[in-house]
MARDOLO-268090 format. One record per residue (C-alpha): x, y, z. Coordinates in steps of 0.1 Angstrom, whole numbers, padded with zeros to 4 digits. Each point is the difference from the previous one (the first is absolute). Layout:
# residues N
+-------+-------+-------+
|    c1 |    c2 |    c3 |
+-------+-------+-------+
|     X |     Y |     Z |
...
+-------+-------+-------+
# end
This chain:
# residues 614
+-------+-------+-------+
|    c1 |    c2 |    c3 |
+-------+-------+-------+
| -0099 |  0222 |  0225 |
| -0014 |  0018 |  0030 |
| -0031 | -0021 |  0010 |
| -0032 |  0022 |  0002 |
| -0012 |  0005 |  0035 |
| -0029 | -0026 | -0006 |
|  0024 | -0027 | -0015 |
|  0026 |  0009 |  0028 |
| -0024 | -0003 |  0028 |
| -0015 | -0032 | -0014 |
|  0034 | -0015 | -0006 |
|  0012 |  0010 |  0036 |
| -0031 | -0016 |  0016 |
|  0002 | -0032 | -0017 |
|  0038 | -0004 |  0004 |
| -0004 |  0005 |  0035 |
| -0023 | -0031 |  0002 |
|  0025 | -0023 | -0018 |
|  0020 | -0021 |  0024 |
|  0035 | -0009 | -0015 |
|  0007 | -0021 |  0030 |
| -0025 | -0025 | -0007 |
| -0010 | -0024 | -0028 |
| -0016 |  0021 | -0029 |
| -0035 | -0001 | -0010 |
| -0012 | -0005 | -0035 |
|  0014 |  0034 | -0013 |
| -0027 |  0002 | -0028 |
| -0025 |  0008 |  0029 |
|  0019 |  0030 |  0012 |
| -0010 |  0036 | -0010 |
|  0013 |  0016 | -0031 |
|  0036 |  0016 |  0005 |
|  0004 | -0016 |  0034 |
|  0031 | -0017 | -0011 |
|  0016 |  0029 | -0019 |
|  0031 |  0001 |  0021 |
|  0002 | -0037 |  0010 |
|  0023 | -0012 | -0028 |
|  0007 |  0036 | -0017 |
|  0037 |  0003 | -0008 |
|  0021 |  0033 |  0007 |
|  0027 |  0000 | -0025 |
| -0017 | -0011 | -0033 |
| -0018 |  0018 | -0027 |
| -0038 | -0002 |  0000 |
| -0031 |  0023 | -0003 |
| -0015 |  0017 |  0029 |
| -0028 | -0024 | -0001 |
| -0013 | -0026 | -0025 |
|  0016 | -0021 | -0026 |
|  0033 |  0003 | -0018 |
|  0007 | -0019 | -0033 |
|  0029 | -0002 | -0024 |
|  0030 |  0026 |  0006 |
|  0003 |  0019 | -0032 |
|  0006 |  0035 | -0016 |
|  0031 |  0008 |  0021 |
|  0023 |  0028 | -0013 |
|  0024 |  0025 |  0014 |
| -0012 |  0035 | -0005 |
|  0030 |  0020 | -0018 |
| -0015 |  0033 |  0015 |
| -0001 | -0011 |  0037 |
|  0024 | -0030 |  0002 |
| -0030 | -0018 |  0018 |
| -0006 | -0037 | -0007 |
| -0036 | -0005 | -0008 |
| -0014 | -0036 |  0009 |
| -0033 | -0010 | -0015 |
| -0024 | -0029 |  0006 |
| -0032 | -0013 | -0016 |
| -0035 | -0003 |  0015 |
| -0030 |  0017 | -0015 |
|  0022 |  0023 | -0021 |
|  0035 |  0007 |  0012 |
|  0013 |  0018 |  0031 |
|  0034 |  0010 |  0011 |
|  0025 |  0015 |  0024 |
|  0033 |  0017 |  0000 |
|  0032 | -0007 |  0018 |
|  0034 |  0019 |  0004 |
|  0015 | -0028 |  0018 |
| -0015 | -0033 | -0006 |
| -0011 | -0001 |  0038 |
| -0028 |  0025 |  0003 |
| -0027 |  0006 | -0023 |
| -0027 |  0027 | -0007 |
| -0033 | -0006 | -0018 |
| -0002 |  0019 | -0033 |
| -0037 |  0006 |  0008 |
| -0020 |  0002 |  0031 |
| -0012 | -0033 |  0015 |
|  0018 | -0017 | -0029 |
| -0024 |  0013 | -0027 |
|  0009 | -0015 | -0036 |
|  0019 |  0022 | -0023 |
| -0017 | -0018 | -0028 |
| -0033 | -0020 | -0003 |
| -0019 | -0018 | -0026 |
| -0031 |  0012 | -0018 |
|  0015 |  0018 | -0030 |
| -0006 | -0007 | -0037 |
|  0031 | -0025 | -0002 |
| -0005 | -0015 |  0036 |
| -0037 | -0003 |  0006 |
|  0005 | -0030 |  0021 |
|  0035 |  0001 |  0019 |
|  0034 |  0015 |  0001 |
|  0027 | -0029 |  0001 |
|  0038 |  0005 |  0005 |
|  0021 |  0027 | -0017 |
|  0033 |  0017 | -0002 |
|  0008 |  0036 |  0003 |
|  0025 |  0020 | -0024 |
|  0013 |  0026 |  0024 |
|  0007 |  0027 | -0025 |
| -0026 | -0010 | -0027 |
| -0027 |  0025 | -0018 |
|  0011 |  0035 |  0004 |
|  0027 | -0013 |  0025 |
| -0027 | -0010 |  0025 |
| -0004 | -0035 |  0017 |
| -0018 | -0022 | -0026 |
| -0018 | -0033 |  0008 |
| -0003 | -0029 | -0025 |
| -0025 | -0023 |  0015 |
| -0025 | -0029 | -0010 |
| -0034 |  0013 | -0006 |
| -0026 | -0027 |  0005 |
| -0034 | -0002 | -0020 |
| -0012 | -0034 |  0007 |
|  0003 | -0026 |  0029 |
|  0005 | -0028 |  0009 |
|  0036 | -0003 | -0012 |
|  0017 | -0033 |  0008 |
|  0024 | -0022 | -0017 |
| -0022 | -0030 |  0004 |
| -0029 |  0014 | -0021 |
| -0003 |  0015 | -0034 |
|  0014 |  0035 | -0001 |
| -0025 |  0028 | -0011 |
|  0015 |  0020 | -0028 |
|  0004 |  0036 |  0011 |
|  0000 | -0008 |  0038 |
|  0034 |  0015 |  0006 |
|  0016 |  0030 | -0018 |
|  0028 |  0023 |  0009 |
| -0010 |  0038 |  0007 |
|  0019 |  0031 |  0012 |
| -0007 |  0025 |  0028 |
|  0020 |  0029 |  0011 |
|  0006 |  0018 |  0033 |
|  0001 |  0038 |  0004 |
|  0000 |  0001 |  0038 |
|  0030 | -0021 |  0011 |
| -0017 | -0035 | -0003 |
| -0031 |  0008 |  0021 |
| -0022 | -0004 | -0030 |
|  0004 | -0015 | -0036 |
| -0020 |  0013 | -0026 |
| -0009 | -0024 | -0028 |
|  0005 |  0012 | -0037 |
| -0030 |  0007 | -0018 |
|  0007 | -0026 | -0025 |
|  0001 | -0037 | -0008 |
|  0027 | -0024 |  0013 |
|  0035 |  0003 | -0013 |
|  0004 | -0038 | -0002 |
| -0035 | -0009 | -0008 |
|  0003 | -0041 | -0003 |
|  0025 | -0029 |  0001 |
|  0019 | -0010 | -0028 |
| -0020 | -0007 | -0032 |
| -0017 | -0035 |  0001 |
|  0016 | -0012 |  0033 |
| -0025 | -0016 |  0022 |
|  0013 |  0014 |  0032 |
| -0008 | -0012 |  0039 |
|  0008 |  0036 |  0010 |
|  0015 |  0032 | -0013 |
|  0006 |  0024 |  0031 |
|  0023 |  0017 |  0024 |
|  0022 |  0021 | -0024 |
|  0035 |  0008 |  0016 |
|  0018 |  0027 | -0017 |
|  0039 | -0004 |  0000 |
|  0032 |  0011 | -0018 |
|  0028 | -0024 | -0010 |
|  0032 |  0006 | -0017 |
|  0004 | -0034 | -0015 |
| -0035 |  0001 | -0016 |
|  0011 |  0033 | -0015 |
|  0030 | -0014 | -0015 |
| -0016 | -0033 | -0013 |
| -0030 |  0018 | -0015 |
|  0018 |  0032 | -0013 |
| -0021 |  0022 |  0024 |
|  0009 |  0035 |  0009 |
|  0017 |  0002 |  0033 |
| -0025 |  0003 |  0028 |
| -0028 | -0014 | -0018 |
| -0029 | -0013 |  0021 |
| -0012 | -0037 | -0001 |
| -0033 | -0015 |  0016 |
| -0001 | -0038 |  0008 |
| -0038 | -0012 |  0005 |
| -0007 | -0031 |  0019 |
| -0023 | -0029 | -0011 |
|  0001 | -0031 | -0021 |
| -0015 | -0020 | -0029 |
| -0029 | -0025 |  0004 |
|  0013 | -0036 | -0004 |
|  0038 |  0012 | -0005 |
|  0011 |  0016 |  0035 |
|  0010 |  0031 |  0017 |
|  0016 |  0029 | -0017 |
|  0014 |  0034 |  0002 |
| -0010 |  0026 | -0029 |
|  0024 |  0026 | -0008 |
| -0007 |  0034 | -0016 |
|  0023 |  0028 | -0009 |
| -0007 |  0039 |  0003 |
| -0006 |  0014 | -0037 |
| -0006 |  0037 |  0008 |
|  0010 |  0027 |  0024 |
| -0036 |  0006 |  0011 |
| -0004 | -0039 |  0012 |
| -0030 | -0003 | -0024 |
|  0014 | -0029 | -0019 |
|  0016 | -0032 |  0009 |
|  0017 | -0024 | -0024 |
| -0009 | -0038 |  0006 |
|  0031 | -0022 |  0003 |
| -0018 | -0031 |  0007 |
|  0005 | -0026 |  0028 |
|  0036 |  0007 |  0011 |
| -0003 | -0029 |  0025 |
| -0023 | -0029 | -0002 |
|  0000 | -0033 |  0022 |
| -0020 | -0031 | -0009 |
| -0032 | -0004 |  0021 |
|  0006 | -0011 |  0037 |
|  0038 | -0007 | -0007 |
|  0027 |  0006 |  0027 |
|  0035 |  0013 |  0003 |
|  0019 | -0032 |  0003 |
| -0017 | -0025 |  0022 |
| -0022 |  0028 |  0016 |
|  0017 | -0001 |  0034 |
|  0016 |  0033 | -0001 |
| -0024 |  0021 | -0019 |
| -0034 | -0016 | -0001 |
| -0022 |  0001 | -0032 |
| -0001 |  0023 | -0028 |
| -0036 | -0007 |  0000 |
| -0028 |  0010 | -0026 |
|  0001 |  0037 |  0004 |
|  0025 |  0026 |  0010 |
| -0010 |  0031 |  0020 |
|  0018 |  0031 |  0014 |
|  0032 | -0003 | -0020 |
|  0029 |  0024 |  0007 |
|  0031 |  0001 | -0021 |
|  0031 |  0019 |  0012 |
|  0038 |  0000 | -0003 |
|  0022 | -0009 |  0031 |
|  0037 |  0000 |  0010 |
|  0015 | -0009 |  0032 |
| -0008 |  0036 |  0013 |
| -0035 |  0000 | -0010 |
| -0019 |  0016 | -0029 |
|  0018 |  0005 | -0033 |
| -0019 |  0004 | -0034 |
|  0033 | -0016 | -0015 |
|  0000 | -0030 |  0025 |
| -0012 | -0034 | -0002 |
| -0036 | -0004 | -0009 |
| -0024 | -0014 |  0029 |
| -0036 | -0003 |  0001 |
| -0024 | -0005 |  0027 |
| -0034 | -0016 | -0007 |
| -0030 | -0018 |  0016 |
| -0009 | -0032 | -0014 |
| -0035 | -0016 |  0001 |
| -0010 | -0037 | -0001 |
| -0020 | -0027 |  0013 |
| -0002 | -0038 |  0005 |
| -0021 | -0024 | -0021 |
| -0029 |  0002 | -0003 |
|  0000 |  0038 | -0007 |
| -0029 |  0019 |  0014 |
| -0012 |  0031 | -0021 |
|  0008 |  0032 |  0016 |
|  0023 | -0016 |  0028 |
|  0039 |  0002 |  0002 |
|  0011 | -0025 |  0026 |
|  0034 |  0015 |  0000 |
|  0016 |  0033 | -0005 |
|  0038 |  0001 |  0003 |
|  0023 |  0032 |  0000 |
|  0030 | -0008 | -0021 |
|  0031 |  0016 | -0013 |
|  0023 | -0007 | -0030 |
|  0032 |  0013 | -0016 |
|  0006 | -0007 | -0037 |
|  0017 |  0005 | -0031 |
| -0015 |  0022 | -0027 |
|  0006 | -0007 | -0038 |
| -0015 |  0015 | -0032 |
| -0008 | -0022 | -0030 |
| -0016 |  0012 | -0032 |
| -0010 |  0032 |  0019 |
| -0017 | -0021 |  0030 |
|  0015 |  0005 |  0032 |
|  0000 | -0030 |  0025 |
|  0004 | -0004 |  0036 |
|  0014 | -0034 |  0014 |
|  0006 | -0006 |  0036 |
|  0034 | -0010 |  0013 |
| -0013 | -0004 |  0036 |
| -0032 |  0005 |  0019 |
| -0015 | -0003 |  0035 |
| -0027 |  0012 |  0024 |
| -0001 |  0037 |  0012 |
| -0019 | -0011 |  0030 |
| -0009 | -0037 |  0010 |
| -0031 |  0011 |  0019 |
| -0033 | -0011 | -0016 |
| -0016 |  0034 |  0008 |
|  0030 |  0020 | -0012 |
| -0007 |  0010 | -0037 |
| -0003 |  0028 | -0027 |
|  0034 |  0017 |  0006 |
|  0006 |  0033 | -0016 |
|  0033 |  0020 |  0001 |
|  0016 |  0031 | -0015 |
|  0033 |  0013 | -0002 |
|  0010 |  0024 |  0029 |
|  0026 |  0025 | -0012 |
|  0028 |  0012 |  0020 |
| -0015 |  0036 | -0002 |
| -0031 | -0011 |  0018 |
| -0006 |  0013 |  0035 |
|  0004 | -0034 |  0015 |
|  0031 | -0009 | -0018 |
|  0016 |  0034 |  0008 |
| -0006 | -0005 |  0037 |
|  0016 | -0034 |  0000 |
|  0026 |  0006 | -0027 |
| -0014 | -0028 | -0020 |
|  0008 | -0007 | -0038 |
| -0028 | -0004 | -0026 |
| -0022 | -0028 |  0014 |
| -0028 | -0022 | -0010 |
| -0026 | -0001 |  0026 |
| -0028 | -0026 |  0001 |
| -0031 | -0004 |  0021 |
| -0022 | -0031 |  0003 |
| -0036 | -0006 |  0010 |
| -0008 | -0021 |  0028 |
| -0037 | -0010 | -0005 |
| -0019 |  0000 |  0033 |
| -0029 | -0024 | -0011 |
|  0020 | -0024 | -0024 |
| -0011 |  0020 | -0032 |
| -0036 |  0002 |  0013 |
| -0005 | -0038 |  0006 |
|  0000 | -0002 |  0038 |
| -0031 |  0010 |  0020 |
|  0023 |  0023 |  0023 |
| -0018 |  0024 |  0023 |
|  0005 |  0030 | -0021 |
| -0026 |  0021 |  0013 |
|  0012 | -0004 |  0037 |
|  0036 |  0009 | -0010 |
| -0011 |  0028 | -0026 |
|  0033 | -0003 | -0019 |
|  0014 | -0029 | -0023 |
|  0035 | -0007 | -0011 |
|  0032 |  0022 | -0001 |
|  0030 |  0005 | -0022 |
|  0033 | -0017 |  0013 |
|  0030 |  0020 |  0009 |
|  0020 |  0015 | -0030 |
|  0028 | -0020 | -0014 |
|  0033 |  0010 | -0019 |
|  0006 | -0022 | -0028 |
|  0034 | -0005 | -0017 |
|  0021 | -0027 | -0014 |
|  0016 | -0021 |  0029 |
|  0031 | -0019 |  0000 |
|  0008 | -0029 |  0023 |
|  0039 | -0004 |  0002 |
|  0023 | -0031 |  0009 |
| -0025 | -0027 | -0010 |
|  0013 | -0035 | -0004 |
| -0007 | -0015 | -0034 |
| -0021 | -0031 |  0010 |
| -0034 | -0013 | -0007 |
| -0019 |  0027 |  0021 |
|  0008 |  0026 | -0026 |
| -0010 | -0022 | -0031 |
| -0034 |  0000 | -0015 |
| -0025 |  0025 | -0009 |
| -0006 |  0023 |  0029 |
| -0004 |  0036 |  0012 |
|  0037 |  0006 | -0004 |
|  0029 | -0005 | -0028 |
|  0035 | -0002 |  0000 |
|  0016 |  0033 | -0008 |
|  0037 | -0011 |  0003 |
|  0021 | -0031 |  0007 |
|  0036 |  0001 |  0016 |
|  0013 | -0034 |  0003 |
| -0032 | -0016 |  0014 |
| -0011 |  0031 |  0021 |
| -0030 |  0017 | -0014 |
| -0016 |  0034 |  0000 |
| -0037 | -0004 | -0001 |
| -0025 |  0028 | -0013 |
| -0035 |  0003 |  0011 |
| -0026 |  0027 |  0008 |
|  0009 |  0018 |  0031 |
| -0029 |  0013 |  0019 |
|  0001 |  0016 |  0035 |
| -0021 |  0025 |  0019 |
|  0006 |  0035 | -0011 |
|  0030 |  0014 |  0020 |
| -0019 |  0030 |  0014 |
| -0029 | -0023 |  0009 |
|  0022 | -0026 |  0017 |
|  0020 |  0027 |  0018 |
| -0032 |  0014 |  0014 |
| -0013 | -0034 |  0011 |
|  0033 | -0006 |  0019 |
|  0004 |  0033 |  0017 |
| -0022 | -0005 |  0030 |
|  0007 | -0016 |  0033 |
|  0018 | -0032 | -0004 |
|  0011 | -0030 |  0021 |
|  0025 | -0029 | -0009 |
| -0007 | -0036 |  0009 |
|  0032 | -0021 |  0006 |
|  0008 | -0024 | -0027 |
| -0003 | -0036 |  0004 |
|  0003 | -0035 | -0014 |
| -0030 | -0024 | -0001 |
|  0005 | -0035 | -0007 |
| -0032 | -0016 |  0015 |
| -0038 |  0006 | -0009 |
| -0020 |  0026 |  0018 |
| -0002 |  0036 |  0006 |
|  0018 |  0025 |  0023 |
| -0015 |  0034 |  0009 |
|  0018 |  0031 | -0005 |
|  0012 |  0016 |  0032 |
| -0020 |  0032 | -0007 |
| -0035 |  0003 | -0016 |
| -0008 |  0028 | -0024 |
| -0025 |  0027 |  0015 |
| -0021 | -0001 | -0031 |
| -0008 | -0020 | -0032 |
|  0021 |  0026 | -0019 |
|  0037 | -0010 | -0004 |
|  0028 | -0012 | -0024 |
|  0021 | -0031 |  0006 |
|  0035 | -0003 | -0015 |
|  0022 | -0031 |  0004 |
|  0022 | -0024 | -0016 |
| -0003 | -0037 |  0001 |
|  0030 | -0023 | -0010 |
|  0001 | -0038 | -0005 |
|  0027 | -0027 | -0005 |
|  0001 | -0019 | -0032 |
| -0014 | -0031 |  0017 |
| -0035 |  0018 |  0001 |
| -0003 | -0003 | -0039 |
| -0029 | -0026 | -0008 |
| -0010 | -0001 |  0035 |
| -0035 |  0004 |  0018 |
|  0013 |  0031 |  0019 |
| -0023 |  0029 |  0004 |
|  0013 |  0032 |  0016 |
| -0012 |  0036 |  0005 |
| -0022 |  0020 |  0023 |
| -0034 |  0000 |  0015 |
| -0018 |  0034 | -0001 |
| -0031 |  0018 |  0013 |
|  0001 | -0029 |  0025 |
| -0019 | -0009 |  0033 |
| -0015 | -0030 |  0013 |
| -0029 |  0003 | -0021 |
|  0016 |  0010 | -0035 |
|  0033 | -0001 | -0018 |
|  0012 |  0007 | -0035 |
|  0033 | -0018 | -0010 |
|  0024 |  0010 | -0025 |
|  0027 | -0024 | -0006 |
|  0023 | -0016 | -0027 |
| -0001 | -0036 | -0009 |
|  0026 | -0020 | -0018 |
| -0025 | -0026 | -0014 |
| -0011 |  0023 | -0028 |
|  0024 |  0029 |  0004 |
| -0030 |  0022 |  0010 |
| -0006 |  0028 |  0026 |
| -0036 | -0008 |  0015 |
| -0023 |  0021 |  0018 |
| -0022 | -0022 |  0020 |
| -0034 |  0016 |  0006 |
| -0019 | -0029 |  0013 |
| -0001 |  0014 |  0034 |
|  0005 |  0038 | -0008 |
| -0035 |  0012 |  0009 |
| -0026 | -0010 |  0026 |
| -0023 |  0019 | -0021 |
|  0002 | -0027 | -0029 |
| -0017 | -0025 |  0024 |
| -0031 |  0022 |  0006 |
| -0003 |  0020 | -0034 |
|  0000 | -0008 | -0035 |
|  0023 |  0017 | -0025 |
|  0031 |  0002 |  0023 |
|  0025 | -0018 | -0020 |
|  0022 | -0023 |  0018 |
|  0018 | -0021 | -0029 |
|  0037 | -0003 |  0002 |
|  0022 |  0020 | -0025 |
|  0034 | -0011 | -0014 |
|  0026 |  0010 | -0025 |
|  0033 | -0014 | -0010 |
|  0034 |  0013 |  0008 |
|  0031 | -0021 | -0009 |
|  0031 |  0004 |  0023 |
|  0030 | -0004 | -0021 |
|  0034 | -0012 |  0008 |
|  0026 |  0028 |  0005 |
|  0036 |  0003 |  0005 |
|  0008 |  0022 |  0029 |
|  0036 |  0003 |  0015 |
|  0010 | -0028 | -0023 |
| -0026 | -0023 |  0015 |
| -0032 | -0013 | -0014 |
| -0031 |  0008 |  0018 |
| -0037 |  0002 | -0005 |
| -0015 |  0034 | -0006 |
| -0014 |  0017 |  0032 |
| -0035 |  0012 |  0000 |
| -0001 |  0039 |  0007 |
| -0037 |  0003 |  0011 |
| -0023 |  0032 |  0003 |
| -0034 | -0006 |  0014 |
| -0025 |  0031 |  0001 |
| -0029 | -0004 |  0023 |
| -0024 |  0029 | -0006 |
| -0028 | -0012 |  0021 |
| -0017 | -0026 | -0023 |
|  0023 |  0005 | -0030 |
|  0031 | -0022 |  0000 |
|  0027 |  0006 | -0027 |
|  0028 | -0025 |  0000 |
|  0034 |  0011 | -0019 |
|  0030 | -0021 | -0003 |
|  0034 |  0002 | -0015 |
| -0010 |  0029 | -0024 |
| -0019 | -0023 | -0024 |
| -0028 | -0015 |  0017 |
| -0033 |  0016 |  0012 |
| -0033 | -0017 |  0016 |
| -0027 |  0023 |  0011 |
| -0032 | -0011 |  0018 |
| -0026 |  0006 |  0026 |
|  0002 | -0011 |  0037 |
| -0031 |  0011 |  0018 |
|  0007 | -0008 |  0036 |
| -0029 |  0009 |  0024 |
|  0015 | -0003 |  0036 |
|  0015 |  0032 |  0014 |
|  0025 | -0024 |  0017 |
|  0012 | -0014 | -0035 |
|  0032 |  0022 |  0000 |
|  0026 | -0027 |  0008 |
|  0028 | -0010 | -0023 |
|  0018 | -0033 |  0003 |
|  0027 | -0021 | -0017 |
| -0012 | -0029 | -0016 |
|  0015 | -0032 | -0011 |
| -0013 | -0034 | -0011 |
|  0015 | -0031 | -0015 |
|  0037 | -0013 | -0001 |
|  0029 |  0024 | -0003 |
|  0013 |  0030 |  0016 |
| -0003 |  0040 | -0008 |
|  0018 |  0030 |  0012 |
| -0019 |  0033 |  0006 |
|  0020 |  0031 |  0001 |
| -0003 |  0039 |  0000 |
| -0038 | -0004 |  0012 |
| -0014 |  0035 |  0002 |
| -0036 |  0011 |  0006 |
| -0009 |  0036 | -0010 |
| -0032 |  0010 |  0018 |
| -0029 |  0024 | -0009 |
|  0005 |  0006 | -0038 |
| -0010 |  0035 | -0013 |
| -0034 |  0017 | -0009 |
|  0001 |  0001 | -0039 |
| -0031 |  0025 |  0001 |
|  0008 |  0027 |  0025 |
| -0027 |  0023 | -0015 |
| -0027 | -0025 |  0004 |
|  0003 | -0001 |  0037 |
| -0030 |  0010 |  0018 |
+-------+-------+-------+
# end
């Protein structure tokens, strides 16, 4: 967005009066838009101004090869990219390409999915049309609240015109007391074609929700006609008992009471494959007792792979492994889409067919925090795009670490040496290459064996950078109280500590001192974040050793993304205030030793929105 002269003059005047070298005032007392740049990221997807919601409605335009990336807020808006690095708004100032107010959606437009070559060969949107609110799994569902309707674009995705007709999926399955029935996701799958005797290339739709008193569900439908007017109900192809867990819950949280934003797709080790292993990503909502009406204490962004079978004409999905797509408590509502090798981005990078997923990082913890929204004039962002594929961990020792129900499974056994399968998730190759293409400096590796911090020899010039490093440990560290990692966005006033701790096999982001503003202003979330990462025992050069942590930390001003070993992600906010809070430090606490290697800092990042520059 190019700020209007009035907004710009007011913004500059108020920003010039803010002192980032002193303790902050109560930020809610500042002028509107005065904090617009204070914590704004450069390399992430977010609107020119205002709020962003669920990512959804992504597709590759077969005519242009551009990837369209969409998101919700007061309708749906979007942008295009030809490289997964830079983006261009579809409409000026992020104007929505569809809004509520029609016959089917008088109240709201919720998530949907786009068929790239749909009605008349045009991009066709199947979305949740909302007629009644509130809708929440903790209260009785109002019949007719959520239906699924169609809209078509005739101008390259800049506007979607709703069909002058009723919904194409007008209700949940007959006599099912649902908790929700929304977020239709359209996909193709060869296994389902074979099991159900469908014609090759048949479209399926998964709709997320649950059943009151019973638990969370995915509802499956099948395309019936070439005009996408009728969809055959196939029932609840996956259902989990209310608030149950995968295993003991350590590796995949809870299935909760209601599913949201489910995607279904096939993967192999290269990426997207309609004939590959079936995976799903899904949001799960749940609460602690006593359950408060219209409140979800927890939302977790999960993934699962599974086996599919068909009995008496009913197709069923049963998970065989599951995990968290992101361990951050503000990271939710992932939406992905296949990005074909023929797309512009993939042609530039010579990439195969891939599945690319974006997650939402809510800026005010789902609207529950009294954040100084008016002063910032934007809320939330989408996390960096991720490539999903089947991951393999080779040469794993067959011991107690690999047993049990986790986010992995044994894929092969050779005389006590295993190959494990899991979901591989990494920052998209083009995105990571751009992030690490700027000026870089290397920090000498070191071994730490006593508590304390050691400052890097050089300090980044800004709060926009990427750290890559390895951290290795001797076997004696298992079960110890050792905590090892980095302090980022640090000064004498503030710091955020990212570390691995052995006591519960977790990567922790300690935000307790991340923001001086949290001491003067409500709504600056400083709760710690954590997620589990098991380090397996491996055989390397004939010797047994503990798996090394391969770490990538992206610091995009206030957004921190932690990626590890191609299978772990934790994303959160760290809203440092002081201009001097740019230092990086090695961190060690507890008993044991750790060796840091290949420590590199890439400075500056890139501007994801070059056309928005004033």
